[in-house]
gemmi code that builds the backbone of each chain (N, CA, C; Angstrom):
import gemmi

chains = {
    "A": [
        ("UNK", (53.539, 213.974, 37.835), (52.508, 213.530, 36.889), (51.278, 214.411, 37.038)),
        ("UNK", (50.962, 215.023, 35.971), (49.816, 215.931, 36.006), (48.522, 215.125, 36.082)),
        ("UNK", (47.523, 215.751, 36.629), (46.217, 215.114, 36.727), (45.362, 215.660, 35.598)),
        ("UNK", (44.577, 214.785, 35.010), (43.748, 215.230, 33.908), (42.458, 214.448, 33.883)),
        ("UNK", (41.477, 215.030, 33.219), (40.211, 214.328, 33.032), (39.877, 214.290, 31.557)),
        ("UNK", (39.369, 213.160, 31.135), (38.957, 212.975, 29.751), (37.548, 212.417, 29.778)),
        ("UNK", (36.628, 213.175, 29.200), (35.235, 212.722, 29.190), (34.795, 212.458, 27.769)),
        ("UNK", (34.308, 211.230, 27.553), (33.811, 210.857, 26.238), (32.842, 209.682, 26.459)),
        ("UNK", (31.767, 209.592, 25.678), (30.858, 208.459, 25.861), (31.582, 207.140, 25.601)),
        ("UNK", (31.290, 206.113, 26.395), (32.015, 204.850, 26.237), (31.508, 204.059, 25.037)),
        ("UNK", (30.223, 204.247, 24.670), (29.716, 203.569, 23.475), (29.129, 204.597, 22.516)),
        ("UNK", (29.379, 204.369, 21.237), (28.963, 205.303, 20.193), (28.397, 204.512, 19.034)),
        ("UNK", (27.291, 204.974, 18.443), (26.810, 204.342, 17.213), (27.707, 204.779, 16.057)),
        ("UNK", (27.910, 203.867, 15.114), (28.781, 204.166, 13.979), (28.299, 205.417, 13.253)),
        ("UNK", (29.185, 206.316, 12.975), (28.856, 207.540, 12.245), (28.325, 208.661, 13.112)),
        ("UNK", (28.149, 208.380, 14.387), (27.595, 209.396, 15.292), (28.702, 210.306, 15.813)),
        ("UNK", (28.379, 211.600, 15.929), (29.349, 212.560, 16.451), (29.243, 212.623, 17.972)),
        ("UNK", (30.368, 212.604, 18.639), (30.378, 212.709, 20.097), (31.352, 213.800, 20.525)),
        ("UNK", (31.063, 214.365, 21.685), (31.921, 215.425, 22.195), (33.007, 214.823, 23.094)),
        ("UNK", (34.233, 215.282, 22.883), (35.366, 214.895, 23.727), (35.736, 216.110, 24.558)),
        ("UNK", (35.849, 215.910, 25.854), (36.225, 217.032, 26.718), (37.461, 216.662, 27.526)),
        ("UNK", (38.452, 217.531, 27.495), (39.723, 217.283, 28.171), (40.004, 218.428, 29.132)),
        ("UNK", (40.405, 218.085, 30.331), (40.822, 219.100, 31.294), (42.138, 218.629, 31.901)),
        ("UNK", (43.192, 219.413, 31.713), (44.518, 219.071, 32.238), (44.821, 220.002, 33.406)),
        ("UNK", (45.258, 219.448, 34.507), (45.645, 220.317, 35.628), (47.073, 220.780, 35.423)),
        ("UNK", (47.212, 222.074, 35.152), (48.536, 222.625, 34.898), (48.478, 224.127, 35.158)),
        ("UNK", (49.472, 224.708, 35.835), (49.381, 226.149, 36.143), (49.524, 227.055, 34.931)),
        ("UNK", (50.079, 226.557, 33.819), (50.279, 227.384, 32.615), (50.961, 228.707, 32.983)),
        ("UNK", (52.139, 228.613, 33.590), (52.868, 229.811, 34.023), (53.274, 230.643, 32.811)),
        ("UNK", (52.958, 231.941, 32.862), (53.221, 232.797, 31.698), (54.660, 233.267, 31.626)),
        ("UNK", (55.363, 233.260, 32.774), (56.688, 233.862, 32.821), (56.649, 235.328, 33.181)),
        ("UNK", (55.441, 235.897, 33.299), (55.312, 237.312, 33.663), (55.069, 237.493, 35.164)),
        ("UNK", (54.821, 236.372, 35.836), (54.453, 236.441, 37.244), (55.712, 236.406, 38.111)),
        ("UNK", (55.634, 237.029, 39.294), (56.771, 237.001, 40.218), (56.338, 236.423, 41.548)),
        ("UNK", (57.309, 235.769, 42.211), (57.076, 235.293, 43.570), (57.037, 236.498, 44.500)),
        ("UNK", (56.634, 236.271, 45.752), (56.581, 237.354, 46.731), (57.958, 237.986, 46.927)),
        ("UNK", (59.030, 237.201, 46.766), (60.382, 237.743, 46.966), (60.962, 238.360, 45.694)),
        ("UNK", (60.171, 238.484, 44.647), (60.614, 239.183, 43.457), (61.207, 238.301, 42.371)),
        ("UNK", (61.428, 237.035, 42.679), (61.976, 236.155, 41.644), (60.912, 235.881, 40.593)),
        ("UNK", (61.310, 235.937, 39.323), (60.361, 235.661, 38.256), (60.065, 234.163, 38.228)),
        ("UNK", (58.798, 233.830, 38.062), (58.420, 232.427, 37.899), (58.640, 232.076, 36.432)),
        ("UNK", (59.487, 231.101, 36.143), (59.769, 230.827, 34.726), (58.540, 230.349, 33.967)),
        ("UNK", (58.514, 230.691, 32.679), (57.400, 230.269, 31.829), (57.365, 228.749, 31.751)),
        ("UNK", (56.191, 228.208, 31.935), (56.005, 226.764, 31.784), (54.552, 226.505, 31.420)),
        ("UNK", (54.342, 226.242, 30.142), (52.982, 225.954, 29.682), (52.972, 224.595, 28.977)),
        ("UNK", (51.802, 224.001, 28.937), (51.616, 222.802, 28.107), (51.649, 223.307, 26.673)),
        ("UNK", (52.770, 223.084, 25.968), (52.883, 223.698, 24.635), (52.257, 222.862, 23.544)),
        ("UNK", (52.124, 221.551, 23.786), (51.437, 220.780, 22.761), (50.642, 219.648, 23.381)),
        ("UNK", (49.542, 219.350, 22.722), (48.614, 218.331, 23.191), (48.099, 217.600, 21.954)),
        ("UNK", (48.095, 216.285, 22.018), (47.657, 215.482, 20.878), (46.578, 214.510, 21.330)),
        ("UNK", (45.534, 214.381, 20.522), (44.487, 213.401, 20.788), (44.482, 212.386, 19.653)),
        ("UNK", (44.583, 211.106, 20.024), (44.592, 210.041, 19.019), (43.559, 208.988, 19.377)),
        ("UNK", (43.042, 208.330, 18.335), (42.208, 207.148, 18.541), (42.895, 206.029, 17.776)),
        ("UNK", (43.462, 205.074, 18.499), (44.309, 204.080, 17.858), (45.504, 204.793, 17.259)),
        ("UNK", (45.729, 204.576, 15.968), (46.861, 205.213, 15.310), (46.441, 206.516, 14.618)),
        ("UNK", (45.142, 206.825, 14.648), (44.637, 207.987, 13.914), (44.748, 209.238, 14.780)),
        ("UNK", (45.428, 210.242, 14.240), (45.505, 211.511, 14.965), (44.227, 212.296, 14.720)),
        ("UNK", (43.551, 212.665, 15.800), (42.274, 213.364, 15.673), (42.472, 214.862, 15.739)),
        ("UNK", (43.231, 215.287, 16.738), (43.431, 216.718, 16.918), (44.779, 216.950, 17.563)),
        ("UNK", (45.490, 217.953, 17.042), (46.748, 218.362, 17.642), (46.625, 219.840, 17.970)),
        ("UNK", (46.984, 220.224, 19.176), (46.850, 221.617, 19.597), (48.183, 222.127, 20.097)),
        ("UNK", (48.478, 223.389, 19.768), (49.654, 224.064, 20.314), (49.160, 225.240, 21.136)),
        ("UNK", (49.624, 225.300, 22.372), (49.159, 226.347, 23.268), (50.280, 227.329, 23.548)),
        ("UNK", (49.931, 228.598, 23.714), (50.863, 229.605, 24.185), (50.485, 229.995, 25.601)),
        ("UNK", (50.938, 231.179, 26.008), (50.608, 231.639, 27.361), (49.187, 232.181, 27.431)),
        ("UNK", (48.532, 232.319, 26.295), (47.182, 232.863, 26.276), (46.107, 231.847, 26.626)),
        ("UNK", (46.516, 230.608, 26.888), (45.553, 229.583, 27.301), (45.503, 229.573, 28.828)),
        ("UNK", (44.313, 229.519, 29.378), (44.121, 229.619, 30.823), (44.795, 228.481, 31.570)),
        ("UNK", (45.060, 228.734, 32.848), (45.545, 227.673, 33.725), (44.542, 226.531, 33.714)),
        ("UNK", (45.031, 225.329, 33.882), (44.202, 224.126, 33.782), (43.474, 224.095, 32.434)),
        ("UNK", (44.248, 223.962, 31.358), (43.669, 224.080, 30.017), (42.523, 223.095, 29.778)),
        ("UNK", (41.462, 223.650, 29.215), (40.246, 222.888, 28.905), (40.053, 222.922, 27.400)),
        ("UNK", (39.658, 221.791, 26.858), (39.459, 221.703, 25.424), (38.298, 220.755, 25.161)),
        ("UNK", (37.366, 221.179, 24.326), (36.252, 220.311, 23.944), (36.094, 220.373, 22.440)),
        ("UNK", (35.821, 219.214, 21.834), (35.645, 219.153, 20.386), (34.807, 217.931, 20.039)),
        ("UNK", (34.332, 217.874, 18.791), (33.426, 216.811, 18.351), (34.122, 215.903, 17.359)),
        ("UNK", (33.965, 214.612, 17.580), (34.597, 213.653, 16.667), (33.579, 212.612, 16.214)),
        ("UNK", (33.888, 211.973, 15.074), (33.179, 210.758, 14.659), (34.207, 209.638, 14.756)),
        ("UNK", (34.133, 208.804, 15.800), (35.140, 207.749, 15.940), (35.038, 206.769, 14.773)),
        ("UNK", (36.112, 206.584, 13.997), (36.040, 205.694, 12.844), (35.953, 204.220, 13.246)),
        ("UNK", (36.468, 203.872, 14.430), (36.445, 202.470, 14.873), (36.609, 202.450, 16.385)),
        ("UNK", (36.304, 201.298, 16.976), (36.519, 201.163, 18.409), (38.003, 201.269, 18.719)),
        ("UNK", (38.290, 201.717, 19.911), (39.694, 201.817, 20.288), (39.859, 202.644, 21.539)),
        ("UNK", (41.106, 202.908, 21.850), (41.383, 203.709, 23.027), (41.666, 205.145, 22.598)),
        ("UNK", (40.890, 206.060, 23.148), (41.116, 207.479, 22.890), (42.190, 207.947, 23.866)),
        ("UNK", (43.286, 208.450, 23.317), (44.426, 208.834, 24.145), (44.715, 210.319, 23.948)),
        ("UNK", (44.897, 211.019, 25.047), (45.330, 212.417, 24.978), (46.677, 212.515, 25.684)),
        ("UNK", (47.663, 213.050, 24.979), (49.003, 213.196, 25.544), (49.446, 214.641, 25.417)),
        ("UNK", (50.229, 215.109, 26.375), (50.697, 216.485, 26.314), (52.106, 216.594, 26.886)),
        ("UNK", (52.786, 217.697, 26.540), (54.136, 217.980, 27.014), (54.183, 219.438, 27.441)),
        ("UNK", (54.854, 219.729, 28.560), (55.012, 221.125, 28.943), (56.450, 221.578, 28.716)),
        ("UNK", (56.706, 222.871, 28.968), (58.020, 223.450, 28.676), (59.121, 222.841, 29.526)),
        ("UNK", (58.759, 222.299, 30.690), (59.750, 221.657, 31.552), (60.012, 220.220, 31.104)),
        ("UNK", (59.343, 219.793, 30.050), (59.539, 218.441, 29.545), (58.662, 217.400, 30.206)),
        ("UNK", (57.813, 217.845, 31.120), (56.915, 216.896, 31.794), (55.831, 216.439, 30.819)),
        ("UNK", (55.618, 215.135, 30.795), (54.621, 214.585, 29.875), (53.444, 214.035, 30.660)),
        ("UNK", (52.291, 214.086, 30.061), (51.102, 213.544, 30.696), (50.293, 212.757, 29.689)),
        ("UNK", (49.447, 211.871, 30.203), (48.652, 211.028, 29.313), (47.371, 210.661, 30.037)),
        ("UNK", (46.276, 210.686, 29.302), (45.012, 210.226, 29.848), (44.296, 209.494, 28.709)),
        ("UNK", (43.574, 208.432, 29.059), (42.972, 207.602, 28.015), (41.587, 207.134, 28.441)),
        ("UNK", (40.749, 206.867, 27.440), (39.413, 206.321, 27.696), (39.030, 205.433, 26.514)),
        ("UNK", (38.430, 204.283, 26.797), (38.033, 203.404, 25.687), (36.738, 203.887, 25.030)),
        ("UNK", (36.651, 203.715, 23.718), (35.416, 203.993, 22.984), (35.033, 202.743, 22.213)),
        ("UNK", (33.776, 202.325, 22.360), (33.289, 201.176, 21.589), (32.303, 201.696, 20.550)),
        ("UNK", (32.583, 201.438, 19.278), (31.705, 201.848, 18.193), (30.837, 200.657, 17.821)),
        ("UNK", (29.515, 200.842, 17.878), (28.627, 199.711, 17.585), (27.787, 200.000, 16.341)),
    ],
    "B": [
        ("UNK", (23.264, 268.925, 49.293), (23.504, 268.473, 47.914), (22.390, 267.510, 47.492)),
        ("UNK", (21.806, 267.782, 46.310), (20.740, 266.902, 45.844), (21.331, 265.570, 45.397)),
        ("UNK", (20.461, 264.574, 45.382), (20.915, 263.245, 44.977), (21.438, 263.294, 43.534)),
        ("UNK", (20.719, 264.062, 42.705), (21.091, 264.119, 41.290), (22.494, 264.729, 41.128)),
        ("UNK", (22.719, 265.811, 41.862), (24.018, 266.474, 41.754), (25.124, 265.550, 42.257)),
        ("UNK", (24.830, 264.863, 43.379), (25.835, 263.942, 43.941), (26.227, 262.873, 42.908)),
        ("UNK", (25.216, 262.317, 42.267), (25.483, 261.252, 41.293), (26.291, 261.791, 40.121)),
        ("UNK", (25.965, 263.015, 39.712), (26.697, 263.588, 38.572), (28.172, 263.781, 38.932)),
        ("UNK", (28.398, 264.311, 40.131), (29.784, 264.561, 40.559), (30.534, 263.241, 40.729)),
        ("UNK", (29.879, 262.296, 41.426), (30.522, 261.001, 41.684), (30.817, 260.285, 40.374)),
        ("UNK", (29.856, 260.353, 39.445), (30.039, 259.693, 38.146), (31.207, 260.308, 37.397)),
        ("UNK", (31.309, 261.636, 37.462), (32.407, 262.341, 36.797), (33.743, 261.931, 37.374)),
        ("UNK", (33.810, 261.839, 38.704), (35.060, 261.441, 39.361), (35.446, 260.024, 38.962)),
        ("UNK", (34.448, 259.128, 38.964), (34.734, 257.732, 38.637), (35.253, 257.623, 37.214)),
        ("UNK", (34.609, 258.349, 36.300), (35.033, 258.296, 34.894), (36.445, 258.850, 34.766)),
        ("UNK", (36.723, 259.926, 35.490), (38.045, 260.548, 35.435), (39.113, 259.615, 35.968)),
        ("UNK", (38.771, 258.871, 37.028), (39.738, 257.962, 37.619), (39.977, 256.752, 36.723)),
        ("UNK", (38.933, 256.339, 36.019), (39.045, 255.123, 35.203), (39.868, 255.376, 33.950)),
        ("UNK", (39.774, 256.564, 33.395), (40.413, 256.815, 32.099), (41.933, 256.631, 32.101)),
        ("UNK", (42.652, 257.245, 33.058), (44.104, 257.074, 33.006), (44.525, 255.615, 33.133)),
        ("UNK", (43.784, 254.848, 33.954), (44.128, 253.429, 34.117), (44.010, 252.698, 32.786)),
        ("UNK", (42.928, 252.973, 32.076), (42.724, 252.315, 30.786), (43.806, 252.753, 29.800)),
        ("UNK", (44.119, 254.045, 29.815), (45.131, 254.561, 28.897), (46.486, 253.933, 29.201)),
        ("UNK", (46.750, 253.746, 30.499), (48.030, 253.169, 30.893), (48.136, 251.722, 30.418)),
        ("UNK", (47.045, 250.985, 30.594), (47.058, 249.586, 30.165), (47.327, 249.511, 28.670)),
        ("UNK", (46.728, 250.442, 27.904), (46.933, 250.421, 26.464), (48.360, 250.809, 26.101)),
        ("UNK", (48.966, 251.660, 26.930), (50.339, 252.059, 26.648), (51.286, 250.877, 26.873)),
        ("UNK", (51.016, 250.114, 27.931), (51.893, 248.989, 28.248), (51.704, 247.850, 27.246)),
        ("UNK", (50.449, 247.645, 26.845), (50.175, 246.546, 25.936), (49.595, 247.089, 24.633)),
        ("UNK", (50.455, 247.604, 23.779), (49.934, 248.146, 22.519), (49.487, 247.008, 21.610)),
        ("UNK", (48.731, 247.372, 20.581), (48.346, 246.364, 19.599), (49.610, 245.868, 18.920)),
        ("UNK", (49.827, 244.575, 18.967), (51.014, 244.026, 18.318), (50.692, 243.743, 16.858)),
        ("UNK", (51.699, 243.835, 16.059), (51.525, 243.599, 14.630), (51.538, 242.094, 14.382)),
        ("UNK", (50.355, 241.535, 14.111), (50.294, 240.092, 13.891), (50.395, 239.744, 12.407)),
        ("UNK", (50.585, 240.765, 11.560), (50.656, 240.517, 10.114), (51.722, 239.478, 9.743)),
        ("UNK", (52.946, 239.536, 10.362), (53.939, 238.515, 10.004), (53.495, 237.101, 10.387)),
        ("UNK", (52.775, 236.981, 11.520), (52.292, 235.666, 11.945), (51.241, 235.138, 10.969)),
        ("UNK", (50.365, 236.064, 10.524), (49.324, 235.676, 9.567), (49.956, 235.284, 8.232)),
        ("UNK", (50.955, 236.083, 7.837), (51.684, 235.813, 6.593), (52.275, 234.394, 6.605)),
        ("UNK", (52.789, 234.003, 7.778), (53.401, 232.680, 7.895), (52.363, 231.571, 7.683)),
        ("UNK", (51.123, 231.836, 8.111), (50.063, 230.830, 7.988), (49.531, 230.785, 6.555)),
        ("UNK", (49.257, 231.984, 6.001), (48.575, 232.029, 4.708), (49.540, 232.053, 3.534)),
        ("UNK", (50.792, 232.400, 3.799), (51.727, 232.549, 2.693), (51.314, 233.689, 1.775)),
        ("UNK", (50.621, 234.679, 2.335), (50.233, 235.851, 1.559), (48.960, 235.679, 0.755)),
        ("UNK", (48.328, 234.508, 0.859), (47.088, 234.300, 0.104), (45.933, 235.031, 0.789)),
        ("UNK", (44.879, 235.344, 0.038), (43.796, 236.165, 0.604), (42.983, 235.411, 1.662)),
        ("UNK", (42.399, 236.176, 2.577), (41.550, 235.617, 3.641), (40.145, 236.173, 3.472)),
        ("UNK", (39.161, 235.278, 3.446), (37.755, 235.710, 3.393), (37.247, 235.923, 4.806)),
        ("UNK", (36.692, 237.114, 5.047), (36.185, 237.397, 6.391), (34.754, 236.897, 6.505)),
        ("UNK", (34.577, 235.584, 6.598), (33.227, 235.042, 6.730), (33.284, 233.626, 7.308)),
        ("UNK", (32.136, 233.166, 7.753), (31.908, 231.776, 8.166), (32.666, 231.323, 9.411)),
        ("UNK", (33.444, 232.212, 10.043), (34.109, 231.843, 11.290), (33.421, 232.603, 12.427)),
        ("UNK", (32.840, 231.858, 13.360), (32.153, 232.481, 14.493), (33.030, 232.361, 15.724)),
        ("UNK", (33.348, 233.491, 16.325), (34.162, 233.516, 17.543), (33.227, 233.905, 18.680)),
        ("UNK", (32.877, 232.934, 19.510), (31.921, 233.189, 20.584), (32.671, 233.436, 21.882)),
        ("UNK", (32.505, 234.668, 22.388), (33.112, 235.055, 23.658), (32.073, 235.882, 24.405)),
        ("UNK", (32.129, 235.911, 25.722), (31.228, 236.825, 26.413), (31.602, 238.251, 26.018)),
        ("UNK", (30.608, 239.134, 25.803), (30.945, 240.502, 25.398), (31.631, 241.234, 26.538)),
        ("UNK", (31.379, 240.789, 27.782), (32.056, 241.379, 28.926), (32.599, 240.245, 29.789)),
        ("UNK", (33.927, 240.195, 29.911), (34.560, 239.144, 30.708), (34.968, 239.742, 32.046)),
        ("UNK", (34.483, 239.158, 33.127), (34.798, 239.704, 34.447), (36.248, 239.448, 34.804)),
        ("UNK", (36.761, 238.299, 34.386), (38.119, 237.924, 34.758), (38.874, 237.470, 33.519)),
        ("UNK", (39.901, 238.225, 33.173), (40.654, 237.918, 31.968), (41.484, 236.650, 32.063)),
        ("UNK", (41.592, 236.086, 33.260), (42.401, 234.879, 33.411), (41.753, 233.651, 32.796)),
        ("UNK", (40.450, 233.682, 32.667), (39.763, 232.511, 32.143), (38.492, 232.958, 31.439)),
        ("UNK", (38.593, 233.131, 30.135), (37.462, 233.586, 29.345), (37.034, 232.447, 28.425)),
        ("UNK", (35.800, 231.981, 28.565), (35.362, 230.880, 27.707), (35.290, 231.306, 26.246)),
        ("UNK", (35.840, 230.483, 25.387), (35.894, 230.781, 23.955), (35.375, 229.580, 23.174)),
        ("UNK", (34.481, 229.831, 22.231), (34.047, 228.784, 21.304), (34.268, 229.299, 19.896)),
        ("UNK", (34.933, 228.477, 19.094), (35.151, 228.819, 17.695), (34.366, 227.825, 16.850)),
        ("UNK", (33.568, 228.346, 15.927), (32.819, 227.483, 15.022), (33.049, 227.961, 13.600)),
        ("UNK", (33.288, 227.037, 12.719), (33.438, 227.387, 11.315), (32.358, 226.635, 10.538)),
        ("UNK", (31.634, 227.373, 9.691), (30.614, 226.739, 8.852), (31.339, 225.953, 7.771)),
        ("UNK", (31.425, 224.645, 7.961), (32.146, 223.796, 7.011), (31.503, 222.425, 6.998)),
        ("UNK", (31.373, 221.800, 5.829), (30.784, 220.456, 5.793), (31.689, 219.395, 6.414)),
        ("UNK", (32.973, 219.694, 6.596), (33.956, 218.753, 7.149), (33.932, 217.420, 6.390)),
        ("UNK", (33.819, 217.510, 5.069), (33.885, 216.299, 4.244), (35.349, 216.039, 3.906)),
        ("UNK", (35.599, 214.953, 3.201), (36.982, 214.590, 2.894), (37.657, 215.640, 2.027)),
        ("UNK", (36.871, 216.323, 1.173), (37.476, 217.263, 0.237), (37.302, 218.723, 0.643)),
        ("UNK", (36.304, 219.001, 1.484), (36.061, 220.387, 1.891), (35.995, 220.429, 3.414)),
        ("UNK", (37.118, 220.786, 4.034), (37.182, 220.716, 5.487), (38.117, 221.778, 6.046)),
        ("UNK", (37.952, 222.014, 7.331), (38.864, 222.917, 8.030), (40.033, 222.065, 8.528)),
        ("UNK", (41.241, 222.506, 8.226), (42.415, 221.734, 8.654), (43.094, 222.357, 9.871)),
        ("UNK", (43.073, 223.681, 9.984), (43.755, 224.334, 11.104), (42.979, 225.567, 11.564)),
        ("UNK", (43.114, 225.855, 12.848), (42.613, 227.115, 13.402), (43.758, 227.787, 14.136)),
        ("UNK", (43.887, 229.092, 13.952), (44.862, 229.870, 14.712), (44.130, 231.001, 15.419)),
        ("UNK", (44.374, 231.151, 16.710), (43.663, 232.139, 17.534), (44.642, 233.226, 17.970)),
        ("UNK", (44.287, 234.482, 17.706), (45.154, 235.610, 18.053), (44.446, 236.596, 18.966)),
        ("UNK", (45.212, 237.183, 19.888), (44.758, 238.329, 20.677), (45.888, 239.352, 20.617)),
        ("UNK", (45.649, 240.438, 19.858), (46.737, 241.361, 19.509), (47.301, 242.128, 20.696)),
        ("UNK", (46.512, 242.291, 21.749), (46.999, 243.046, 22.897), (47.511, 242.151, 24.021)),
        ("UNK", (47.566, 240.867, 23.797), (48.226, 239.986, 24.765), (49.736, 240.099, 24.567)),
        ("UNK", (50.523, 239.840, 25.633), (51.983, 239.918, 25.469), (52.492, 238.970, 24.385)),
        ("UNK", (51.879, 237.796, 24.291), (52.194, 236.881, 23.193), (50.903, 236.647, 22.428)),
        ("UNK", (50.800, 237.250, 21.233), (49.488, 237.321, 20.573), (48.929, 235.979, 20.080)),
        ("UNK", (49.787, 235.017, 19.758), (49.247, 233.728, 19.302), (48.815, 232.925, 20.528)),
        ("UNK", (47.520, 232.773, 20.696), (46.998, 232.074, 21.870), (47.115, 230.571, 21.688)),
        ("UNK", (46.625, 230.077, 20.575), (46.623, 228.632, 20.364), (46.460, 228.331, 18.888)),
        ("UNK", (46.905, 227.134, 18.516), (46.682, 226.633, 17.162), (46.120, 225.228, 17.285)),
        ("UNK", (45.154, 224.892, 16.440), (44.546, 223.568, 16.433), (44.669, 222.987, 15.040)),
        ("UNK", (45.068, 221.722, 14.978), (45.197, 221.039, 13.699), (44.241, 219.857, 13.712)),
        ("UNK", (43.319, 219.817, 12.742), (42.248, 218.828, 12.751), (42.591, 217.636, 11.870)),
        ("UNK", (42.420, 216.458, 12.421), (42.551, 215.230, 11.643), (41.226, 214.884, 10.980)),
        ("UNK", (41.206, 213.790, 10.223), (40.001, 213.448, 9.452), (38.813, 212.998, 10.303)),
        ("UNK", (39.026, 212.649, 11.566), (37.911, 212.162, 12.394), (37.152, 213.283, 13.092)),
        ("UNK", (37.529, 214.525, 12.832), (36.800, 215.630, 13.463), (35.408, 215.733, 12.828)),
        ("UNK", (34.392, 215.771, 13.686), (33.015, 215.802, 13.193), (32.592, 217.215, 12.815)),
        ("UNK", (33.041, 218.171, 13.577), (32.651, 219.558, 13.349), (33.892, 220.428, 13.428)),
        ("UNK", (33.851, 221.537, 12.742), (34.934, 222.507, 12.860), (34.608, 223.392, 14.050)),
        ("UNK", (34.763, 222.822, 15.238), (34.403, 223.544, 16.458), (35.339, 223.148, 17.594)),
        ("UNK", (35.819, 224.130, 18.337), (36.540, 223.853, 19.579), (36.057, 224.811, 20.662)),
        ("UNK", (36.030, 224.296, 21.873), (35.730, 225.111, 23.053), (36.971, 225.114, 23.922)),
        ("UNK", (37.323, 226.272, 24.475), (38.456, 226.321, 25.391), (38.288, 227.524, 26.311)),
        ("UNK", (39.298, 227.775, 27.108), (39.288, 228.960, 27.969), (40.618, 229.675, 27.790)),
        ("UNK", (40.552, 230.996, 27.603), (41.764, 231.742, 27.275), (42.005, 232.888, 28.254)),
        ("UNK", (43.239, 233.419, 28.195), (43.603, 234.595, 28.982), (43.588, 235.815, 28.079)),
        ("UNK", (43.033, 236.917, 28.580), (43.050, 238.161, 27.824), (43.619, 239.258, 28.711)),
        ("UNK", (44.647, 239.941, 28.215), (45.334, 240.946, 29.021), (44.462, 242.183, 29.218)),
        ("UNK", (43.846, 242.646, 28.143), (43.004, 243.839, 28.215), (41.852, 243.677, 27.237)),
        ("UNK", (40.965, 244.674, 27.267), (39.889, 244.732, 26.273), (40.515, 244.719, 24.880)),
        ("UNK", (40.034, 243.851, 24.037), (40.644, 243.748, 22.716), (39.793, 242.884, 21.791)),
        ("UNK", (40.305, 242.720, 20.563), (39.607, 241.842, 19.632), (40.317, 240.506, 19.602)),
        ("UNK", (39.551, 239.448, 19.497), (40.103, 238.100, 19.333), (39.829, 237.694, 17.899)),
        ("UNK", (40.888, 237.262, 17.230), (40.876, 237.066, 15.785), (41.240, 235.610, 15.481)),
        ("UNK", (40.454, 234.951, 14.650), (40.696, 233.538, 14.340), (40.829, 233.364, 12.827)),
        ("UNK", (41.856, 232.630, 12.427), (42.015, 232.261, 11.013), (41.782, 230.771, 10.881)),
        ("UNK", (40.931, 230.389, 9.961), (40.696, 228.980, 9.666), (41.339, 228.652, 8.327)),
        ("UNK", (42.183, 227.606, 8.320), (42.774, 227.140, 7.069), (41.906, 226.011, 6.537)),
        ("UNK", (41.537, 226.103, 5.255), (40.695, 225.081, 4.661), (41.521, 224.200, 3.738)),
        ("UNK", (41.030, 222.986, 3.534), (41.634, 222.132, 2.525), (41.479, 222.858, 1.190)),
        ("UNK", (42.488, 222.773, 0.360), (42.422, 223.512, -0.904), (43.081, 224.876, -0.799)),
        ("UNK", (43.722, 225.147, 0.344), (44.529, 226.359, 0.456), (43.751, 227.646, 0.569)),
        ("UNK", (42.481, 227.561, 1.002), (41.726, 228.780, 1.218), (41.735, 229.134, 2.705)),
        ("UNK", (41.425, 230.394, 3.004), (41.466, 230.848, 4.399), (40.236, 231.691, 4.719)),
        ("UNK", (39.700, 231.452, 5.911), (38.574, 232.241, 6.400), (38.988, 232.886, 7.711)),
        ("UNK", (38.297, 233.952, 8.087), (38.608, 234.547, 9.380), (37.352, 235.102, 10.025)),
        ("UNK", (37.441, 235.269, 11.339), (36.363, 235.869, 12.108), (36.952, 236.529, 13.330)),
        ("UNK", (36.206, 237.450, 13.927), (36.724, 238.136, 15.107), (35.589, 238.598, 15.997)),
        ("UNK", (35.931, 238.837, 17.256), (34.970, 239.336, 18.235), (35.697, 240.278, 19.171)),
        ("UNK", (34.991, 241.307, 19.610), (35.568, 242.256, 20.557), (35.123, 241.883, 21.965)),
        ("UNK", (36.057, 241.904, 22.914), (35.740, 241.563, 24.298), (36.171, 242.696, 25.221)),
        ("UNK", (35.330, 243.008, 26.180), (35.696, 243.931, 27.252), (36.111, 243.086, 28.450)),
        ("UNK", (37.288, 243.387, 29.005), (37.801, 242.624, 30.139), (37.884, 243.568, 31.334)),
        ("UNK", (37.177, 243.237, 32.400), (37.185, 244.141, 33.561), (38.398, 243.910, 34.450)),
        ("UNK", (38.763, 242.651, 34.682), (39.923, 242.357, 35.500), (40.923, 241.611, 34.629)),
        ("UNK", (42.031, 242.247, 34.325), (42.919, 241.749, 33.286), (43.772, 240.586, 33.770)),
        ("UNK", (44.280, 239.817, 32.812), (45.196, 238.726, 33.108), (46.607, 239.142, 32.723)),
        ("UNK", (47.578, 238.552, 33.335), (48.979, 238.548, 32.935), (49.562, 239.918, 32.610)),
        ("UNK", (49.223, 240.952, 33.368), (49.937, 242.213, 33.158), (50.529, 242.690, 34.472)),
        ("UNK", (50.890, 241.750, 35.355), (51.527, 242.095, 36.631), (52.798, 242.900, 36.376)),
        ("UNK", (53.551, 242.432, 35.385), (54.849, 243.019, 35.075), (54.697, 244.492, 34.700)),
        ("UNK", (55.456, 245.350, 35.365), (55.561, 246.740, 34.920), (54.443, 247.655, 35.374)),
        ("UNK", (53.547, 247.175, 36.222), (52.475, 248.062, 36.687), (52.642, 248.293, 38.188)),
    ],
}
model = gemmi.Model(1)
for chain_id, residues in chains.items():
    chain = gemmi.Chain(chain_id)
    for i, (resn, *xyz) in enumerate(residues, 1):
        res = gemmi.Residue()
        res.name, res.seqid = resn, gemmi.SeqId(i, " ")
        for name, pos in zip(("N", "CA", "C"), xyz):
            atom = gemmi.Atom()
            atom.name, atom.element = name, gemmi.Element(name[0])
            atom.pos, atom.b_iso = gemmi.Position(*pos), 0.0
            res.add_atom(atom)
        chain.add_residue(res)
    model.add_chain(chain)
structure = gemmi.Structure()
structure.add_model(model)
structure.setup_entities()
């Protein structure tokens, strides 16, 4: 289970824009690297990441090998309603991760 | 030997030593043709080179993690909004770095992330707008310590 951080204000005034920041701990192996004994390290990157608030999809991202290790993503949203902000991702090995934070719109 | 002469000689040697390394890196990682990838996004429709700001440090010390901010001048209203961003680096082994698809709750057409850059190159972003229009922007970055070119060197 990958470790991740999701930062977002817990309370938001209606119509206000807030910044969402996500940091996923993942090596983002490019497949170009080799171990000390010469074996190639297979490519394994978080290829897709989705951010949802309730049932509403806010942002979907597809990453290649050009995204740094421990992928970081920040963006601005206007939460349409209170709910749980969920970020989910999948890597090439099929490992899935999820991190969530509640948002209250007042 | 005078200080001035020493500096001139040393500078000449350093420049001479640096050039083949740079040339070699360019030989290993040539500019890849991203036209087919762009074609797939735009379907051959025209791209306006405006309103997309690609913010990168002009000199990146470490290509493994280069902070990138993309901003598109867009009202992000229901009818006039940015729907997708595609980020390219032509001299990376895999030129498509990332794609972002924006839902209706996005407040701004802006994302911040950190990317890998193999060598000094241009980073090119295409923004897809609602209504089938496309904008683009680019920035040139110098990378002193490259990422992901262990192979073959």
